C-alpha positions in Angstrom: 130.4 129.0 104.4 127.7 130.4 106.4 127.2 134.2 106.8 130.0 136.1 108.7 127.6 137.5 110.9 125.7 134.9 111.7 128.9 133.4 112.4 130.2 136.3 115.1 127.3 135.8 116.8 127.1 132.8 117.5 130.8 133.3 118.9 129.1 136.4 120.9 126.7 134.3 122.4 128.7 130.6 122.8 132.3 131.9 123.8 132.4 134.3 126.8 136.0 135.2 126.3 135.3 136.1 122.8 132.6 138.9 123.9 134.8 140.2 127.1 137.5 141.1 124.8 135.1 142.4 122.5 136.0 141.2 119.1 134.0 141.7 115.6 135.0 139.7 112.6 135.4 142.1 110.2 135.6 139.3 106.9 135.3 135.7 106.8 135.8 134.1 103.6 137.5 130.7 102.0 140.4 130.1 103.6 140.6 133.8 105.5 139.4 135.7 108.6 139.7 139.0 109.9 139.0 140.0 113.5 139.3 143.9 115.2 140.2 143.8 119.4 139.4 147.1 120.6 142.1 148.6 122.8 140.5 148.3 126.2 142.5 149.4 129.3 141.7 146.4 131.4 143.3 144.0 128.6 146.8 145.5 129.1 149.3 144.8 131.2 151.7 147.4 133.4 153.3 149.8 130.9 149.9 150.0 129.0 150.8 147.8 126.2 148.1 144.8 125.5 148.8 141.7 127.5 150.4 138.8 125.3 148.3 136.4 126.6 144.8 138.3 124.7 146.9 138.5 121.3 147.7 135.2 122.2 143.3 134.4 122.5 143.1 136.6 119.6 145.1 134.5 117.3 143.6 131.7 118.5 140.0 133.2 118.0 141.0 134.1 114.4 142.9 131.3 113.3 139.9 129.0 114.3 137.6 131.1 112.3 139.7 130.6 109.2 139.7 127.1 109.8 136.2 127.0 110.0 136.1 128.4 106.9 137.0 125.2 105.0 136.6 122.5 107.4 134.0 120.0 106.4 133.8 118.4 109.7 131.6 119.2 112.4 133.8 121.3 114.6 137.8 121.8 115.5 139.7 122.2 118.3 143.0 123.9 117.9 145.8 121.7 118.3 149.4 123.5 118.2 149.5 126.9 118.8 153.1 128.8 118.3 152.9 133.2 118.3 156.5 134.9 117.9 155.8 138.2 120.0 157.5 140.9 118.0 156.7 144.4 118.7 154.4 145.6 122.2 151.2 146.3 121.0 149.5 150.2 122.6 147.2 151.5 119.6 144.2 150.0 118.9 142.1 148.5 117.4 144.5 145.6 116.8 143.5 143.8 113.5 144.0 139.7 113.4 144.4 138.0 110.0 144.6 134.1 109.5 144.9 132.4 106.3 145.0 128.3 105.8 148.0 127.1 104.4 146.5 123.8 103.7 144.0 121.5 104.7 144.5 118.0 104.8 141.8 115.4 106.0 142.3 115.8 109.6 144.3 119.1 110.6 144.3 122.6 109.1 147.3 124.7 108.9 146.8 128.6 109.4 149.3 131.7 109.5 147.9 134.7 111.8 149.2 138.1 111.8 148.0 140.5 115.1 148.7 144.0 113.8 147.9 147.6 115.5 146.2 150.1 113.8 149.3 151.7 112.2 149.7 148.5 110.4 152.8 147.3 112.8 153.5 143.4 112.9 153.4 142.9 116.7 153.1 138.5 116.5 153.4 136.0 114.1 151.6 132.8 114.7 150.8 128.9 112.9 148.3 126.9 114.4 147.1 123.6 113.3 143.3 122.9 114.3 142.0 119.2 114.3 139.3 118.4 112.4 136.4 116.7 114.5 134.1 114.2 112.7 131.3 113.6 115.4 129.7 115.9 117.7 131.5 116.1 121.3 129.6 117.7 123.9 131.0 119.1 127.1 129.9 120.1 130.4 128.0 122.4 130.7 125.9 124.8 133.7 
């Protein structure tokens, strides 16, 4: 597996949303990823609560990173993501942890938890990432 700092730099340079949110990779090891999301007012909704879309974005990032650690293909895409929102999130920085539950020949299944600075569980997710065996090139500007 590649160096976590190098992977974080790749995401910062290639993924504009990752950079905008201010995500930081704390841990990357075989089958596991931990990401930190800072509390920023521009990421909140009414009531100064972290927006659910930001929580889902962070969950998608983290699950994708965990899948990346076991992926033997060239890339992957999110195939399905199911999120249960359990508590409103106010207190950052937020910690997102993804753990690979199963790696098949075409799909990687990951469980992800989103917690606040005090360790309160705000969301729990289950996602699957489809393994790409061929390089896919999208439109670029």
